[in-house]
C-alpha positions in Angstrom: -12.5 9.5 2.5 -14.3 10.1 5.8 -11.2 8.3 7.7 -8.5 10.2 5.5 -10.2 13.8 6.8 -9.9 12.4 10.1 -5.8 11.7 9.7 -5.6 15.1 8.3 -7.3 17.0 11.2 -5.5 14.6 13.7 -1.8 15.6 12.4 -2.8 19.2 11.8 -3.7 19.4 15.3 0.0 18.1 16.7 1.2 20.6 13.9 -0.7 23.4 15.8 0.5 22.7 19.0 3.7 21.8 18.0 4.3 25.4 16.4 3.9 27.0 19.8 7.7 25.8 20.6 8.8 26.6 17.2 12.0 29.0 18.5 14.8 26.1 17.3 15.1 25.5 13.6 15.5 21.9 13.8 11.4 22.4 15.4 10.4 24.2 11.9 12.1 21.1 10.0 10.3 18.1 11.6 7.3 20.4 11.4 8.3 20.7 7.5 8.3 17.1 7.4 5.1 16.0 8.9 3.2 19.1 7.2 4.9 16.8 4.3 2.9 13.6 5.4 -0.4 15.7 5.5 0.2 16.9 2.2 0.6 13.2 1.0 -3.2 12.5 2.4 -4.6 15.8 1.3 -3.6 14.9 -2.7 -4.6 11.3 -2.0 -8.3 13.0 -0.6 -8.3 14.9 -3.9 -7.7 12.1 -5.8 -3.9 13.2 -7.5 -2.3 10.6 -9.2 0.8 11.2 -10.8 2.0 14.9 -11.2 5.0 16.8 -12.8 7.8 17.9 -10.6 6.9 21.6 -11.0 3.6 21.3 -9.8 4.5 18.8 -6.7 7.3 21.5 -5.3 4.6 24.2 -6.1 1.8 22.2 -4.4 4.2 21.8 -1.1 5.3 25.2 -0.6 2.1 26.4 -0.5 0.8 24.0 2.1 4.0 24.3 4.2 3.4 28.1 3.8 -0.1 27.7 4.9 1.3 25.7 8.5 3.9 27.7 9.0 3.0 31.1 8.1 5.1 31.9 5.7 9.5 31.9 4.8 8.9 28.7 3.1 10.6 28.7 -0.4 10.7 26.3 -3.2 14.3 25.7 -4.6 14.4 23.1 -6.8 12.8 19.0 -7.6 14.8 16.3 -9.1 13.4 13.2 -10.8 14.8 9.9 -8.2 13.6 6.8 -10.2 9.7 6.5 -8.6 10.5 9.6 -6.1 10.7 13.5 -6.2 13.1 15.1 -4.5 11.7 18.8 -3.4 14.0 21.2 -1.8 12.7 23.6 0.5 14.4 26.4 2.1 13.5 27.8 5.0 15.9 30.0 7.6 18.9 29.8 5.1 18.6 26.2 5.4 17.6 23.6 2.5 15.6 20.7 3.5 14.7 17.5 1.5 11.5 16.2 1.0 11.0 13.0 -0.8 7.6 12.5 -2.2 6.3 9.4 -4.9 5.4 10.6 -7.9 1.9 8.4 -7.5 1.4 11.0 -4.4 2.7 9.0 -1.4 5.1 10.9 0.8 8.4 8.5 1.9 10.7 9.5 4.1 13.0 6.8 6.2 13.5 7.4 10.1 11.2 10.6 10.3 11.3 11.4 13.7 7.8 11.1 15.7 6.2 14.2 17.1 4.6 13.5 19.9 3.6 17.0 21.8 4.6 20.5 22.2 6.5 19.7 25.1 9.1 17.2 23.4 13.0 19.3 24.2 16.0 19.0 23.1 17.3 17.4 25.7 15.3 14.7 26.2 16.2 14.0 22.3 20.2 14.2 22.5 19.8 11.8 25.6 18.1 9.1 22.9 20.1 6.0 21.9 23.1 7.4 23.4 24.4 3.6 24.8 26.0 1.1 22.4 24.4 -2.3 22.5 25.7 -5.1 25.0 26.3 -7.3 21.9 28.7 -5.1 20.3 32.7 -7.0 20.9 35.3 -4.9 22.6 38.5 -5.2 21.0 41.7 -3.5 21.6 41.1 -1.2 19.0 37.5 -0.8 18.0 36.7 -0.4 13.9 34.4 2.2 13.7 31.9 3.1 10.5 30.1 6.0 9.5 27.9 5.0 6.2 26.8 8.0 4.5 25.8 9.9 1.4 28.1 12.7 1.2 25.1 15.3 0.6 22.5 13.6 3.0 21.8 16.6 5.5 21.3 13.8 8.3 25.0 12.0 7.2 26.4 15.6 7.3 24.6 16.1 11.0 26.4 12.7 12.4 29.5 13.9 11.0 29.7 17.2 12.3 29.1 15.1 15.4 31.7 12.3 14.6 34.4 14.9 14.0 35.2 15.6 17.8 35.1 12.1 18.8 37.2 11.7 15.8 40.2 14.1 16.6 39.9 13.0 20.2 40.1 8.9 19.6 42.0 8.7 16.1 45.1 7.1 17.5 42.8 4.7 19.5 40.5 3.5 17.5 40.0 2.6 13.8 37.3 5.5 12.9 36.4 5.6 9.2 33.9 7.5 6.8 32.3 4.8 4.3 30.5 5.9 0.9 26.9 4.3 0.6 26.3 5.7 -3.1 24.5 8.0 -4.7 20.7 9.1 -3.8 20.7 12.8 -4.3 22.6 12.5 -7.9 25.8 12.0 -9.8 27.2 15.0 -8.0 27.0 13.4 -5.0 29.2 10.3 -6.3 31.6 13.1 -7.3 31.8 14.3 -3.8 32.4 10.7 -2.5 35.4 10.2 -5.2 36.9 13.5 -3.9 37.0 12.6 -0.6 38.3 9.1 -0.6 41.1 10.7 -3.0 41.9 13.1 -0.5 42.3 10.2 2.6 44.1 8.1 -0.1 46.6 11.0 -0.8 47.1 12.9 2.4 45.6 10.8 5.0 42.4 10.5 7.0 43.5 13.8 9.1 43.4 16.1 5.9 39.8 14.1 5.0 38.5 15.3 8.2 40.0 19.1 8.1 38.4 19.0 4.6 35.2 18.0 5.8 35.4 20.7 8.4 34.9 23.1 6.1 32.7 21.2 3.7 30.1 20.5 6.4 30.5 24.4 7.5 29.7 25.8 4.2 26.2 26.4 3.5 27.2 27.8 0.1 28.3 24.8 -1.1 25.3 23.0 0.0 23.3 25.4 -2.1 25.3 24.4 -5.3 23.9 21.1 -5.4 27.2 20.1 -7.2 27.2 22.4 -10.4 30.8 23.0 -11.1 30.4 26.9 -12.0 29.0 27.2 -8.4 31.1 24.8 -6.4 34.7 25.0 -7.8 35.4 28.5 -6.9 34.1 27.8 -2.9 36.7 24.2 -2.9 39.5 25.6 -4.5 40.0 28.3 -1.2 39.8 25.1 0.9 42.3 23.2 -1.3 44.5 26.3 -0.7 43.9 26.4 3.1 45.1 22.8 3.4 47.6 22.6 0.9 45.7 20.3 -1.4 46.8 19.6 -4.7 43.8 19.8 -6.8 45.2 18.3 -10.3 46.5 15.6 -7.8 42.7 14.9 -6.3 41.5 15.4 -9.8 44.1 12.6 -11.3 42.8 10.2 -8.5 39.5 10.5 -9.1 39.8 9.6 -12.8 42.0 6.7 -12.0 41.8 5.2 -8.4 38.9 6.8 -6.4 36.3 4.3 -8.7 37.5 1.4 -7.2 37.5 2.4 -3.8 33.7 3.6 -4.2 32.8 0.2 -5.2 35.0 -1.1 -2.3 32.8 1.1 0.2 29.4 -0.1 -1.9 30.4 -3.9 -1.4 30.8 -3.0 2.5 28.2 -1.6 2.8 25.9 -4.3 0.7 27.7 -6.7 3.1 26.5 -5.4 6.1 22.5 -4.7 4.6 22.8 -0.9 4.7 21.0 1.6 2.5 20.2 4.3 4.8 22.5 7.4 6.1 23.8 7.7 8.6 24.2 4.3 9.8 27.0 4.0 12.6 28.7 0.8 12.7 31.2 -0.6 15.8 32.8 -3.6 15.4 30.5 -4.6 12.8 28.0 -4.1 14.5 24.8 -1.3 14.0 24.8 1.5 16.9 21.8 3.5 17.6 23.5 6.8 19.2 22.5 10.5 19.8 23.8 13.2 17.1 26.6 14.5 19.9 30.0 14.4 20.0 29.9 12.9 23.5 27.6 10.1 22.6 29.2 9.5 19.5 32.5 9.0 21.8 30.8 7.5 24.7 29.7 4.6 22.4 33.1 4.1 21.0 34.9 4.1 24.1 32.5 1.3 25.5 33.6 -0.8 22.6 37.5 -0.8 24.0 38.4 -3.7 25.8 40.4 -1.5 28.3 38.9 2.0 27.8 42.0 4.7 26.8 42.7 7.7 28.9 41.1 10.0 26.2 37.7 8.3 27.0 37.7 10.5 30.6 37.5 14.1 28.6 33.8 15.1 28.2 32.9 16.0 24.7 29.8 19.1 23.5 26.7 17.8 24.5 25.0 19.4 21.4 24.0 18.7 18.3 24.4 20.4 15.3 21.7 21.3 12.8 21.1 18.8 9.8 22.8 19.6 6.4 25.6 22.5 5.9 26.7 25.1 8.2 27.3 24.8 12.2 24.1 26.3 13.1 22.9 24.6 16.9 20.2 21.8 16.2 18.6 18.6 17.8 19.8 15.0 17.3 17.9 12.3 16.2 17.3 9.4 14.1 16.1 10.8 10.7 18.0 9.3 7.7 18.4 9.3 3.9 17.4 6.7 1.8 14.3 4.2 0.8 
């Protein structure tokens, strides 16, 4: 009991120091994730075992608001096997927090908070180099493994999009679906994206992703058809995508494509979103367009002229919408 209290006080001090530089949303997100870890300790110290979704959500939101002042709102809770996914909203951003049903919190790849002096520039420059064991080829094979609704996968895809547009004729750049962690609606979205690519090609898929990822209202729907359809139809119209054709593909052809992507992920032992792979080797890279471009370009036998162009060194926030954020190593996955 004494040791737990010491850990809580130590982590709370980190949060208090970090709150002094909370001008960026990504910092608040990091605080929320860190505080969720504190909450798990508090729950254990209170002797709390299993709890209902609503109780876990209510206790989490109350605790977060006690740390960031106010503004954190409960959106919903979903049972995911041995976990609860609690969606909280802060500054118009939905943030998923995963809590085990026995009161033990876990999130894969949480970024360590060290002090209030941490800066977005130092974070953004982390992990931008491709490992030396990535083989060089004339046309690198690039794979971004994601859950279609994972906020960190979306963050990575937003950074990958400019690199795709720059290098699409030089490298083989692909999105690979690794499953459906957040619910059946995540699989449905992956099937939709696969059918757009199968029917119209990669350029059309990326044009769709650009509008899909940028729409915060789509994220708030969480796959509800009545909410989602009126938002997707204008995208289809703008991009000249035939909705009936995509629906037919999803019913007939997409399952095989989905299973093939799952087999590829299993082959490489990948379960976290995002995971970046170049020529069969996992690569740690900053989630900025230029960092991703640099990683891809270092895998060419002879770099094309496009590699001399500088892309943005800024990162977008995790989740839906094109708001500024900071790169990190956080993943969805357990």
